[in-house]
All heavy atoms as an XYZ file, in Angstrom:
893
protein
N       0.851     -1.181      0.000
C       0.000      0.000      0.000
C       0.891      1.237      0.000
O       1.865      1.318      0.737
C      -0.895     -0.021      1.244
C      -1.807      1.168      1.395
S      -3.227      1.296      0.288
C      -4.019     -0.272      0.467
N       0.538      2.168     -0.837
C       1.221      3.458     -0.924
C       0.208      4.521     -0.524
O      -0.954      4.470     -0.921
C       1.715      3.732     -2.357
C       2.728      2.681     -2.787
C       2.291      5.135     -2.480
C       3.023      2.718     -4.275
N       0.653      5.472      0.272
C      -0.209      6.613      0.606
C       0.364      7.862     -0.051
O       1.572      8.080     -0.032
C      -0.299      6.810      2.118
C      -1.178      5.804      2.769
N      -0.713      4.604      3.241
C      -2.510      5.815      3.002
C      -1.711      3.920      3.746
N      -2.809      4.626      3.609
N      -0.533      8.625     -0.634
C      -0.146      9.902     -1.226
C      -0.644     11.008     -0.314
O      -1.840     11.100     -0.029
C      -0.772     10.046     -2.616
C      -0.409     11.342     -3.297
C      -1.005     11.465     -4.691
O      -1.744     10.561     -5.142
O      -0.726     12.489     -5.333
N       0.272     11.828      0.157
C      -0.081     12.997      0.959
C      -0.142     14.186      0.028
O       0.817     14.482     -0.679
C       0.962     13.243      2.053
C       0.825     14.548      2.836
C      -0.507     14.599      3.587
C       1.998     14.721      3.786
N      -1.293     14.844      0.024
C      -1.472     16.037     -0.795
C      -1.794     17.197      0.142
O      -2.602     17.065      1.055
C      -2.592     15.824     -1.822
C      -2.226     14.709     -2.820
C      -3.296     14.512     -3.869
N      -3.455     15.662     -4.747
C      -2.726     15.906     -5.839
N      -1.749     15.097     -6.193
N      -2.969     16.974     -6.586
N      -1.141     18.320     -0.091
C      -1.362     19.525      0.703
C      -1.765     20.632     -0.248
O      -1.010     20.980     -1.162
C      -0.099     19.924      1.486
C       0.418     18.759      2.318
C      -0.391     21.152      2.356
C       1.812     18.972      2.880
N      -2.960     21.144     -0.051
C      -3.469     22.221     -0.881
C      -3.372     23.516     -0.080
O      -4.048     23.669      0.934
C      -4.919     21.963     -1.275
C      -5.119     20.885     -2.313
C      -4.091     20.036     -2.710
C      -6.356     20.705     -2.901
C      -4.287     19.056     -3.659
C      -6.567     19.721     -3.855
C      -5.522     18.906     -4.231
O      -5.721     17.933     -5.174
N      -2.549     24.422     -0.548
C      -2.392     25.732      0.075
C      -3.354     26.689     -0.631
O      -3.225     26.920     -1.838
C      -0.951     26.221     -0.049
C       0.026     25.305      0.612
N       0.269     25.337      1.966
C       0.799     24.306      0.114
C       1.166     24.411      2.276
N       1.498     23.774      1.165
N      -4.298     27.202      0.134
C      -5.333     28.061     -0.432
C      -4.943     29.529     -0.354
O      -4.202     29.948      0.534
C      -6.649     27.864      0.313
S      -7.349     26.227      0.079
N      -5.493     30.278     -1.270
C      -5.401     31.728     -1.188
C      -6.235     32.182      0.008
O      -7.155     31.468      0.438
C      -5.907     32.352     -2.483
C      -5.028     32.042     -3.708
C      -5.762     32.388     -4.987
C      -3.713     32.794     -3.609
N      -5.948     33.348      0.575
C      -6.710     33.809      1.748
C      -8.220     33.776      1.506
O      -8.706     34.156      0.440
C      -6.208     35.241      1.953
C      -4.808     35.211      1.416
C      -4.872     34.290      0.220
N      -8.928     33.261      2.479
C     -10.394     33.178      2.492
C     -10.983     32.224      1.457
O     -12.192     32.267      1.214
C     -11.024     34.574      2.341
C     -10.565     35.519      3.411
O     -10.549     35.164      4.588
N     -10.142     36.709      3.014
N     -10.167     31.367      0.848
C     -10.677     30.449     -0.181
C     -10.796     29.009      0.292
O     -11.327     28.161     -0.423
C      -9.820     30.534     -1.435
C      -9.834     31.892     -2.106
C     -11.221     32.282     -2.615
N     -11.470     31.566     -3.845
C     -12.673     31.202     -4.298
N     -13.753     31.501     -3.628
N     -12.789     30.535     -5.420
N     -10.321     28.702      1.522
C     -10.444     27.335      2.033
C     -11.902     26.870      2.086
O     -12.183     25.732      1.698
C      -9.771     27.200      3.401
C      -9.805     25.810      4.042
C      -9.141     24.772      3.157
C      -9.147     25.847      5.420
N     -12.861     27.690      2.509
C     -14.257     27.219      2.511
C     -14.728     26.756      1.129
O     -15.461     25.763      1.024
C     -15.052     28.427      3.004
C     -14.072     29.173      3.867
C     -12.740     29.012      3.144
N     -14.320     27.424      0.075
C     -14.716     27.012     -1.284
C     -14.107     25.659     -1.632
O     -14.758     24.818     -2.269
C     -14.298     28.068     -2.300
N     -12.864     25.436     -1.221
C     -12.217     24.152     -1.488
C     -12.916     23.035     -0.723
O     -13.201     21.963     -1.286
C     -10.739     24.210     -1.110
C      -9.964     22.906     -1.314
C      -9.907     22.521     -2.793
C      -8.561     23.032     -0.734
N     -13.211     23.265      0.545
C     -13.890     22.247      1.353
C     -15.262     21.920      0.777
O     -15.654     20.748      0.707
C     -14.008     22.718      2.803
C     -12.690     22.938      3.539
C     -12.951     23.495      4.935
C     -11.848     21.679      3.598
N     -15.970     22.929      0.342
C     -17.294     22.705     -0.266
C     -17.168     21.866     -1.536
O     -17.963     20.957     -1.773
C     -17.970     24.042     -0.568
C     -19.339     23.886     -1.186
C     -19.989     25.216     -1.482
C     -21.341     24.990     -2.147
N     -21.952     26.257     -2.554
N     -16.163     22.161     -2.356
C     -15.970     21.402     -3.600
C     -15.703     19.932     -3.304
O     -16.269     19.050     -3.948
C     -14.840     22.021     -4.428
C     -14.651     21.332     -5.768
C     -13.691     22.086     -6.646
N     -12.312     21.937     -6.225
C     -11.319     22.687     -6.669
N     -11.552     23.678     -7.514
N     -10.079     22.475     -6.262
N     -14.858     19.658     -2.301
C     -14.602     18.264     -1.943
C     -15.880     17.597     -1.455
O     -16.204     16.484     -1.878
C     -13.507     18.162     -0.872
C     -12.136     18.004     -1.447
C     -11.283     19.093     -1.529
C     -11.685     16.784     -1.914
C     -10.015     18.965     -2.065
C     -10.423     16.639     -2.449
C      -9.581     17.730     -2.528
N     -16.586     18.271     -0.553
C     -17.759     17.669      0.075
C     -18.893     17.424     -0.914
O     -19.577     16.407     -0.837
C     -18.238     18.562      1.212
C     -19.349     17.955      2.026
C     -19.730     18.790      3.226
O     -19.164     19.890      3.431
O     -20.608     18.348      3.980
N     -19.106     18.341     -1.843
C     -20.273     18.239     -2.726
C     -19.984     17.647     -4.101
O     -20.913     17.169     -4.751
C     -20.928     19.621     -2.915
O     -20.005     20.500     -3.555
C     -21.377     20.208     -1.588
N     -18.743     17.680     -4.542
C     -18.445     17.231     -5.905
C     -17.320     16.197     -5.981
O     -17.508     15.102     -6.491
C     -18.051     18.434     -6.786
C     -19.093     19.510     -6.883
C     -20.301     19.134     -7.721
O     -20.231     18.156     -8.491
O     -21.320     19.824     -7.597
N     -16.142     16.556     -5.472
C     -14.937     15.766     -5.715
C     -15.059     14.343     -5.200
O     -14.731     13.390     -5.926
C     -13.704     16.450     -5.090
O     -13.634     17.796     -5.576
C     -12.430     15.714     -5.439
N     -15.513     14.164     -3.969
C     -15.567     12.810     -3.395
C     -16.493     11.891     -4.183
O     -16.189     10.711     -4.374
C     -15.965     12.863     -1.925
C     -14.952     13.540     -1.009
C     -15.469     13.575      0.423
C     -13.596     12.869     -1.083
N     -17.604     12.414     -4.652
C     -18.528     11.618     -5.463
C     -17.865     11.186     -6.778
O     -17.999     10.027     -7.206
C     -19.791     12.455     -5.732
C     -20.854     11.756     -6.534
C     -22.090     12.643     -6.685
N     -21.810     14.023     -7.047
C     -21.470     14.438     -8.267
N     -21.352     13.574     -9.248
N     -21.254     15.725     -8.513
N     -17.123     12.085     -7.389
C     -16.436     11.756     -8.640
C     -15.314     10.756     -8.368
O     -15.110      9.816     -9.141
C     -15.929     13.034     -9.334
C     -17.116     13.950     -9.680
C     -15.121     12.696    -10.582
C     -16.734     15.356    -10.107
N     -14.585     10.942     -7.261
C     -13.555      9.966     -6.890
C     -14.154      8.572     -6.742
O     -13.555      7.593     -7.181
C     -12.897     10.362     -5.575
C     -11.842     11.403     -5.674
C     -11.420     12.090     -6.783
C     -11.063     11.896     -4.589
N     -10.437     12.974     -6.442
C     -10.203     12.876     -5.106
C     -11.037     11.615     -3.231
C      -9.293     13.555     -4.305
C     -10.137     12.296     -2.432
C      -9.266     13.254     -2.963
N     -15.314      8.473     -6.100
C     -15.953      7.165     -5.923
C     -16.151      6.481     -7.266
O     -15.903      5.282     -7.402
C     -17.298      7.305     -5.206
C     -17.167      7.542     -3.719
O     -16.073      7.303     -3.148
O     -18.160      7.984     -3.106
N     -16.596      7.231     -8.235
C     -16.828      6.667     -9.566
C     -15.529      6.158    -10.203
O     -15.524      5.190    -10.949
C     -17.500      7.723    -10.453
C     -18.087      7.141    -11.705
C     -18.918      8.107    -12.510
N     -18.111      9.161    -13.090
C     -18.190     10.456    -12.759
N     -19.055     10.863    -11.859
N     -17.427     11.348    -13.341
N     -14.405      6.816     -9.869
C     -13.107      6.422    -10.435
C     -12.353      5.424     -9.552
O     -11.258      5.000     -9.908
C     -12.243      7.669    -10.670
C     -12.706      8.478    -11.837
N     -12.339      8.207    -13.144
C     -13.544      9.547    -11.899
C     -12.915      9.074    -13.949
N     -13.655      9.899    -13.218
N     -12.915      5.079     -8.408
C     -12.261      4.122     -7.515
C     -11.111      4.714     -6.719
O     -10.221      3.983     -6.260
N     -11.111      6.016     -6.506
C     -10.058      6.682     -5.721
C     -10.466      6.634     -4.254
O     -11.574      7.035     -3.898
C      -9.847      8.129     -6.209
C      -9.332      8.107     -7.655
C      -8.890      8.876     -5.285
C      -9.234      9.476     -8.313
N      -9.567      6.105     -3.411
C      -9.848      5.888     -1.993
C      -9.131      6.927     -1.124
O      -7.914      6.998     -1.127
C      -9.386      4.496     -1.572
C     -10.097      3.374     -2.300
C      -9.525      1.999     -1.957
N      -8.082      1.877     -2.089
C      -7.429      1.656     -3.224
N      -8.075      1.554     -4.359
N      -6.116      1.531     -3.236
N      -9.899      7.677     -0.362
C      -9.300      8.621      0.565
C      -9.059      7.924      1.901
O      -9.812      7.057      2.297
C     -10.167      9.863      0.720
C     -11.569      9.573      1.241
C     -11.849     10.219      2.570
O     -10.960     10.424      3.383
N     -13.103     10.516      2.794
N      -7.977      8.346      2.575
C      -7.630      7.790      3.890
C      -7.765      8.844      4.980
O      -7.452      8.569      6.133
C      -6.212      7.218      3.858
N      -8.220     10.047      4.640
C      -8.449     11.075      5.638
C      -8.169     12.464      5.113
O      -7.376     12.639      4.175
N      -8.847     13.428      5.726
C      -8.688     14.851      5.408
C      -8.471     15.612      6.706
O      -9.102     15.298      7.716
C      -9.959     15.414      4.751
C     -10.132     15.036      3.318
C     -10.709     13.827      2.967
C      -9.737     15.904      2.306
C     -10.886     13.489      1.642
C      -9.911     15.572      0.980
C     -10.478     14.359      0.649
N      -7.635     16.652      6.657
C      -7.360     17.463      7.834
C      -7.189     18.922      7.436
O      -6.641     19.226      6.392
C      -6.065     17.016      8.518
C      -6.109     15.626      9.028
C      -6.452     15.225     10.279
C      -5.793     14.424      8.305
N      -6.370     13.853     10.379
C      -5.975     13.338      9.173
C      -5.388     14.165      6.992
C      -5.759     12.024      8.796
C      -5.177     12.856      6.595
C      -5.360     11.798      7.496
N      -7.650     19.797      8.313
C      -7.295     21.211      8.248
C      -6.415     21.482      9.465
O      -6.330     20.663     10.383
C      -8.539     22.118      8.265
O      -9.322     21.833      9.418
C      -9.372     21.945      7.005
N      -5.773     22.619      9.484
C      -4.812     22.946     10.541
C      -5.524     23.644     11.695
O      -6.115     24.709     11.503
C      -3.671     23.822      9.979
C      -2.713     24.228     11.079
C      -2.941     23.085      8.868
N      -5.459     23.039     12.876
C      -5.998     23.649     14.083
C      -4.969     24.597     14.692
O      -5.278     25.733     15.023
C      -6.392     22.562     15.088
C      -6.983     23.039     16.411
C      -8.292     23.791     16.181
C      -7.222     21.835     17.319
N      -3.731     24.102     14.820
C      -2.622     24.904     15.325
C      -1.435     24.608     14.424
O      -1.085     23.437     14.223
C      -2.272     24.540     16.789
C      -1.062     25.319     17.256
C      -3.459     24.772     17.705
N      -0.825     25.617     13.871
C       0.307     25.407     12.978
C       0.630     26.658     12.199
O       0.088     27.731     12.472
N       1.477     26.506     11.201
C       1.971     27.673     10.483
C       0.934     28.363      9.598
O       1.074     29.539      9.292
C       3.127     27.125      9.646
C       2.851     25.672      9.511
C       2.119     25.271     10.762
N      -0.110     27.649      9.162
C      -1.096     28.266      8.284
C      -2.439     27.580      8.464
O      -2.510     26.350      8.514
C      -0.667     28.144      6.818
O      -1.726     28.561      5.967
N      -3.488     28.364      8.537
C      -4.828     27.783      8.581
C      -5.518     27.915      7.220
O      -6.730     27.877      7.137
C      -5.662     28.415      9.699
C      -5.890     29.895      9.490
O      -5.343     30.498      8.572
N      -6.702     30.492     10.340
N      -4.725     28.057      6.172
C      -5.243     28.161      4.805
C      -4.907     26.907      4.002
O      -4.780     26.972      2.782
C      -4.643     29.364      4.068
C      -4.973     30.685      4.680
N      -6.226     31.235      4.646
C      -4.202     31.561      5.351
C      -6.219     32.392      5.268
N      -5.000     32.614      5.711
N      -4.763     25.755      4.686
C      -4.323     24.547      3.986
C      -5.252     23.374      4.281
O      -5.836     23.276      5.360
C      -2.897     24.197      4.379
N      -5.344     22.494      3.315
C      -6.049     21.224      3.464
C      -5.036     20.123      3.217
O      -4.323     20.130      2.204
C      -7.189     21.115      2.446
C      -7.917     19.770      2.432
C      -8.687     19.554      3.728
C      -8.839     19.685      1.227
N      -4.950     19.190      4.151
C      -4.076     18.027      4.039
C      -4.960     16.805      3.840
O      -5.977     16.665      4.532
C      -3.282     17.817      5.337
C      -2.241     18.856      5.621
C      -2.592     20.159      5.964
C      -0.884     18.533      5.574
C      -1.636     21.120      6.240
C       0.086     19.490      5.849
C      -0.305     20.780      6.184
O       0.643     21.722      6.464
N      -4.577     15.924      2.912
C      -5.323     14.678      2.798
C      -4.434     13.562      2.288
O      -3.388     13.786      1.688
C      -6.599     14.839      1.969
C      -6.454     15.086      0.494
C      -6.436     14.036     -0.414
C      -6.403     16.386     -0.005
C      -6.357     14.260     -1.774
C      -6.331     16.627     -1.361
C      -6.305     15.557     -2.243
O      -6.228     15.795     -3.585
N      -4.885     12.335      2.603
C      -4.175     11.122      2.191
C      -5.048     10.319      1.253
O      -6.255     10.170      1.481
C      -3.853     10.241      3.397
C      -2.717     10.642      4.305
C      -2.679      9.725      5.528
C      -1.387     10.588      3.572
N      -4.425      9.785      0.216
C      -5.065      8.841     -0.686
C      -4.347      7.507     -0.561
O      -3.128      7.474     -0.355
C      -4.992      9.342     -2.133
C      -5.698     10.657     -2.408
C      -5.428     11.122     -3.830
C      -7.195     10.522     -2.160
N      -5.094      6.422     -0.668
C      -4.526      5.076     -0.554
C      -4.493      4.421     -1.936
O      -5.511      4.381     -2.633
C      -5.362      4.234      0.407
N      -3.326      3.920     -2.301
C      -3.130      3.280     -3.606
C      -2.492      1.908     -3.413
O      -1.633      1.739     -2.543
C      -2.214      4.117     -4.487
C      -2.637      5.528     -4.686
C      -2.070      6.650     -4.136
C      -3.723      6.006     -5.497
N      -2.728      7.772     -4.562
C      -3.753      7.411     -5.398
C      -4.673      5.381     -6.295
C      -4.683      8.202     -6.058
C      -5.605      6.165     -6.957
C      -5.608      7.549     -6.852
N      -2.853      0.975     -4.266
C      -2.202     -0.338     -4.258
C      -0.821     -0.257     -4.904
O       0.083     -1.002     -4.529
C      -3.057     -1.371     -4.990
C      -4.361     -1.697     -4.291
C      -4.174     -2.291     -2.908
O      -3.195     -3.046     -2.699
O      -5.000     -1.995     -2.030
N      -0.673      0.642     -5.879
C       0.591      0.762     -6.605
C       0.637      2.126     -7.300
O      -0.389      2.795     -7.442
C       0.708     -0.342     -7.660
O      -0.277     -0.156     -8.670
N       1.817      2.491     -7.769
C       1.944      3.730     -8.540
C       1.196      3.607     -9.865
O       0.640      4.588    -10.350
C       3.417      4.060     -8.774
C       4.160      4.460     -7.500
S       3.503      5.945     -6.716
C       4.117      7.206     -7.820
N       1.158      2.404    -10.430
C       0.429      2.206    -11.688
C      -1.064      2.463    -11.493
O      -1.702      3.093    -12.343
C       0.669      0.795    -12.218
N      -1.615      1.973    -10.373
C      -3.022      2.243    -10.081
C      -3.243      3.745     -9.945
O      -4.198      4.301    -10.493
C      -3.468      1.545     -8.795
C      -4.925      1.862     -8.469
C      -5.333      1.602     -7.031
O      -4.478      1.654     -6.122
O      -6.539      1.378     -6.828
N      -2.356      4.413     -9.251
C      -2.493      5.846     -9.038
C      -2.490      6.590    -10.366
O      -3.336      7.443    -10.623
C      -1.350      6.347     -8.142
C      -1.536      7.770     -7.646
C      -0.913      8.778     -8.566
N      -1.069     10.130     -8.010
C      -0.875     11.209     -8.698
N      -0.523     11.149     -9.964
N      -1.028     12.394     -8.146
N      -1.531      6.280    -11.216
C      -1.425      6.984    -12.493
C      -2.677      6.798    -13.339
O      -3.191      7.759    -13.914
C      -0.177      6.531    -13.250
C       1.123      6.910    -12.572
C       1.255      8.397    -12.255
O       0.893      9.239    -13.108
O       1.696      8.722    -11.137
N      -3.193      5.573    -13.398
C      -4.370      5.295    -14.229
C      -5.617      5.994    -13.681
O      -6.346      6.663    -14.426
C      -4.598      3.793    -14.323
N      -5.859      5.853    -12.394
C      -7.082      6.420    -11.821
C      -7.026      7.944    -11.747
O      -8.029      8.615    -11.984
C      -7.356      5.813    -10.446
C      -7.794      4.362    -10.554
C      -8.117      3.750     -9.217
C      -8.637      2.336     -9.397
N      -8.948      1.708     -8.097
N      -5.856      8.494    -11.419
C      -5.751      9.955    -11.337
C      -5.910     10.585    -12.719
O      -6.565     11.620    -12.873
C      -4.427     10.360    -10.686
C      -4.421     11.785    -10.249
C      -3.810     12.840    -10.862
C      -5.064     12.341     -9.100
N      -4.029     14.008    -10.171
C      -4.809     13.724     -9.074
C      -5.848     11.797     -8.081
C      -5.298     14.574     -8.088
C      -6.335     12.639     -7.091
C      -6.047     13.997     -7.105
N      -5.338      9.961    -13.726
C      -5.478     10.470    -15.096
C      -6.943     10.459    -15.519
O      -7.431     11.418    -16.132
C      -4.623      9.657    -16.061
N      -7.651      9.387    -15.191
C      -9.073      9.316    -15.514
C      -9.868     10.400    -14.813
O     -10.750     11.026    -15.416
N      -9.566     10.625    -13.551
C     -10.247     11.673    -12.786
C      -9.977     13.049    -13.387
O     -10.905     13.833    -13.613
C      -9.794     11.620    -11.324
C     -10.122     12.852    -10.542
C     -11.432     13.198    -10.266
C      -9.110     13.684    -10.073
C     -11.741     14.344     -9.536
C      -9.401     14.824     -9.347
C     -10.723     15.156     -9.080
N      -8.721     13.361    -13.663
C      -8.376     14.686    -14.175
C      -9.016     14.951    -15.540
O      -9.321     16.100    -15.866
C      -6.860     14.848    -14.257
C      -6.184     14.864    -12.886
S      -6.762     16.187    -11.805
C      -6.019     17.598    -12.593
N      -9.232     13.912    -16.328
C      -9.834     14.066    -17.654
C     -11.362     14.034    -17.623
O     -12.005     14.298    -18.644
C      -9.320     12.966    -18.582
N     -11.948     13.741    -16.477
C     -13.392     13.596    -16.351
C     -14.083     14.951    -16.584
O     -13.808     15.922    -15.883
C     -13.718     13.079    -14.950
C     -15.170     12.732    -14.764
O     -16.037     13.587    -15.017
O     -15.446     11.589    -14.354
N     -14.988     15.027    -17.561
C     -15.669     16.297    -17.842
C     -16.470     16.823    -16.647
O     -16.557     18.041    -16.454
C     -16.596     15.971    -19.019
C     -16.051     14.722    -19.609
C     -15.349     13.987    -18.509
N     -17.043     15.938    -15.849
C     -17.797     16.391    -14.678
C     -16.867     17.071    -13.663
O     -17.217     18.092    -13.077
C     -18.534     15.227    -14.020
C     -19.438     15.673    -12.896
C     -20.193     14.530    -12.241
O     -20.022     13.369    -12.631
O     -20.968     14.832    -11.305
N     -15.657     16.500    -13.471
C     -14.677     17.121    -12.578
C     -14.247     18.481    -13.124
O     -14.172     19.468    -12.398
C     -13.464     16.227    -12.380
C     -12.260     16.991    -11.923
C     -11.089     17.158    -12.584
C     -12.132     17.753    -10.712
N     -10.249     17.972    -11.857
C     -10.867     18.346    -10.704
C     -12.976     18.002     -9.634
C     -10.415     19.169     -9.673
C     -12.527     18.819     -8.602
C     -11.254     19.386     -8.627
N     -13.974     18.543    -14.423
C     -13.524     19.801    -15.014
C     -14.583     20.895    -14.857
O     -14.253     22.047    -14.565
C     -13.150     19.580    -16.480
C     -11.918     18.710    -16.620
C     -11.625     18.309    -18.050
O     -12.344     18.663    -18.976
N     -10.556     17.554    -18.237
N     -15.856     20.529    -15.000
C     -16.931     21.497    -14.839
C     -17.080     21.907    -13.367
O     -17.279     23.086    -13.066
C     -18.250     20.928    -15.373
C     -19.433     21.854    -15.222
C     -19.323     23.160    -16.005
O     -18.425     23.318    -16.850
O     -20.162     24.057    -15.757
N     -16.975     20.962    -12.450
C     -17.068     21.270    -11.017
C     -15.937     22.207    -10.608
O     -16.153     23.162     -9.847
C     -17.025     19.984    -10.195
N     -14.757     21.949    -11.120
C     -13.618     22.816    -10.803
C     -13.851     24.227    -11.362
O     -13.638     25.211    -10.671
C     -12.337     22.219    -11.372
C     -11.124     23.048    -11.060
C      -9.876     22.405    -11.580
N      -8.734     23.261    -11.312
C      -7.528     23.008    -11.739
N      -7.260     21.933    -12.434
N      -6.555     23.844    -11.464
N     -14.298     24.299    -12.600
C     -14.557     25.593    -13.221
C     -15.582     26.387    -12.422
O     -15.380     27.562    -12.119
C     -15.042     25.401    -14.662
C     -15.196     26.719    -15.429
C     -15.961     26.545    -16.722
N     -17.348     26.149    -16.519
C     -18.319     26.951    -16.061
N     -18.063     28.193    -15.737
N     -19.553     26.506    -15.922
N     -16.680     25.752    -12.037
C     -17.727     26.436    -11.275
C     -17.218     26.901     -9.922
O     -17.548     28.006     -9.476
C     -18.932     25.513    -11.085
C     -19.795     25.367    -12.290
C     -20.984     24.479    -11.981
C     -21.886     24.309    -13.176
N     -23.021     23.417    -12.874
N     -16.419     26.056     -9.252
C     -15.935     26.416     -7.919
C     -14.942     27.568     -7.960
O     -14.720     28.236     -6.949
C     -15.315     25.209     -7.220
O     -14.086     24.850     -7.823
N     -14.358     27.810     -9.119
C     -13.390     28.891     -9.264
C     -13.975     30.098     -9.994
O     -13.235     30.985    -10.416
C     -12.137     28.372     -9.979
C     -11.394     27.336     -9.136
C     -10.172     26.753     -9.823
O     -10.040     26.892    -11.059
O      -9.360     26.146     -9.117
N     -15.303     30.148    -10.092
C     -15.955     31.279    -10.764
C     -15.645     32.601    -10.063
O     -15.584     33.643    -10.715
C     -17.463     31.049    -10.831
N     -15.452     32.565     -8.745
C     -15.121     33.775     -7.984
C     -13.624     34.011     -7.893
O     -13.191     34.871     -7.138
C     -15.698     33.675     -6.564
C     -17.208     33.674     -6.565
O     -17.807     34.256     -7.482
O     -17.782     33.075     -5.630
N     -12.847     33.238     -8.622
C     -11.395     33.380     -8.616
C     -10.711     32.096     -8.201
O     -11.353     31.155     -7.727
N      -9.408     32.039     -8.391
C      -8.654     30.831     -8.046
C      -8.790     30.495     -6.559
O      -8.993     31.387     -5.729
C      -7.209     31.178     -8.377
C      -7.249     32.435     -9.166
C      -8.557     33.095     -8.903
N      -8.680     29.225     -6.246
C      -8.753     28.748     -4.868
C      -7.361     28.479     -4.311
O      -7.060     28.826     -3.178
C      -9.614     27.470     -4.775
C     -11.073     27.798     -5.093
C      -9.482     26.819     -3.401
C     -11.992     26.597     -5.153
N      -6.505     27.876     -5.116
C      -5.210     27.396     -4.625
C      -4.060     28.314     -5.000
O      -4.009     28.846     -6.113
C      -4.927     26.003     -5.185
C      -5.958     24.928     -4.850
C      -5.590     23.626     -5.534
C      -6.087     24.743     -3.353
N      -3.130     28.436     -4.061
C      -1.876     29.124     -4.385
C      -0.813     28.109     -4.777
O       0.052     28.410     -5.596
C      -1.397     29.976     -3.210
O      -1.134     29.179     -2.079
N      -0.873     26.903     -4.200
C       0.071     25.845     -4.575
C      -0.418     24.507     -4.046
O      -1.265     24.446     -3.154
C       1.475     26.143     -4.025
O       1.471     26.108     -2.611
N       0.144     23.451     -4.627
C      -0.150     22.075     -4.219
C       1.174     21.372     -3.983
O       2.101     21.498     -4.787
C      -0.930     21.308     -5.311
C      -2.280     21.961     -5.583
C      -1.105     19.840     -4.926
C      -3.021     21.368     -6.774
N       1.236     20.633     -2.893
C       2.370     19.737     -2.644
C       1.829     18.324     -2.642
O       0.712     18.090     -2.166
C       2.978     19.988     -1.259
C       3.660     21.312     -1.067
C       4.201     21.415      0.349
O       5.193     20.715      0.662
O       3.612     22.176      1.129
N       2.603     17.392     -3.163
C       2.231     16.003     -2.962
C       3.477     15.151     -2.841
O       4.531     15.469     -3.376
C       1.263     15.493     -4.037
C       1.893     15.212     -5.358
O       2.611     16.038     -5.888
N       1.626     14.046     -5.900
N       3.336     14.109     -2.059
C       4.430     13.170     -1.838
C       3.846     11.784     -1.637
O       2.702     11.647     -1.226
C       5.304     13.603     -0.655
C       4.564     13.796      0.630
S       5.424     14.832      1.818
C       5.042     16.466      1.221
N       4.634     10.787     -1.964
C       4.214      9.406     -1.826
C       4.951      8.814     -0.635
O       6.185      8.867     -0.567
C       4.497      8.632     -3.116
C       3.702      9.189     -4.260
C       4.237     10.170     -5.080
C       2.406      8.770     -4.479
C       3.501     10.716     -6.115
C       1.652      9.324     -5.511
C       2.205     10.284     -6.329
N       4.175      8.279      0.297
C       4.711      7.802      1.558
C       4.740      6.280      1.579
O       3.783      5.632      1.150
C       3.866      8.326      2.719
C       3.639      9.837      2.739
C       2.672     10.200      3.864
C       4.950     10.583      2.896
N       5.810      5.744      2.103
C       5.966      4.295      2.243
C       6.044      3.984      3.733
O       6.837      4.600      4.446
C       7.243      3.861      1.538
C       7.527      2.393      1.604
C       8.716      2.062      0.745
O       8.697      2.275     -0.447
N       9.759      1.553      1.371
N       5.246      3.045      4.233
C       5.279      2.769      5.663
C       6.601      2.121      6.088
O       7.207      1.372      5.329
C       4.109      1.801      5.883
C       3.829      1.217      4.557
C       4.264      2.212      3.520
N       6.999      2.432      7.290
C       8.171      1.787      7.870
C       7.789      0.396      8.363
O       6.600      0.060      8.455
C       8.707      2.613      9.064
O       7.677      2.650     10.060
C       9.085      4.020      8.634
N       8.782     -0.392      8.702
C       8.542     -1.756      9.197
C       7.740     -1.749     10.494
O       7.036     -2.707     10.791
C       9.883     -2.460      9.419
N       7.799     -0.664     11.252
C       7.105     -0.612     12.533
C       5.844      0.248     12.513
O       5.236      0.514     13.542
C       8.069     -0.080     13.628
C       8.775      1.183     13.244
C       8.192      2.421     13.444
C      10.031      1.116     12.637
C       8.849      3.588     13.067
C      10.698      2.284     12.274
C      10.099      3.513     12.486
N       5.394      0.647     11.349
C       4.203      1.481     11.225
C       2.938      0.668     11.502
O       2.809     -0.483     11.066
C       4.121      2.059      9.812
O       2.928      2.781      9.648
N       1.983      1.296     12.205
C       0.682      0.632     12.422
C      -0.181      0.669     11.164
O      -1.136     -0.086     11.049
C      -0.050      1.286     13.587
O      -0.378      2.614     13.272
N       0.150      1.552     10.238
C      -0.549      1.650      8.967
C       0.314      0.990      7.907
O       1.475      1.322      7.753
C      -0.819      3.127      8.600
C      -1.475      3.229      7.232
C      -1.664      3.788      9.661
N      -0.244      0.065      7.192
C       0.512     -0.634      6.141
C      -0.032     -0.245      4.812
O      -0.586     -0.538      4.016
C       0.449     -2.145      6.343
C       1.093     -2.590      7.616
C       2.563     -2.521      7.467
N       3.156     -2.850      8.756
C       4.399     -3.075      8.920
N       5.222     -2.990      7.926
N       4.895     -3.349     10.085
């Protein structure tokens, strides 16, 4: 199992729009593409409260590439993204990394 950590850094006051997009559109589209989330977090205490952190669970990098490509090309996703950004861009930057569990990790 591979986990992908994605960090979305939002422009000021745009985190609510991002959260709404995930809750009302993105997760439903992910379900259709077989994309599995392992959790979402916002920052309670830390360097910025304008960020969304989330984990995706993948069986392999090949699975990730195929399913993510399908999601990004999905016309429903493209329209949802366009509508959510009608008032302007939401993100200032995105970070992502692929995490491999250690031998002693409780998460495999």
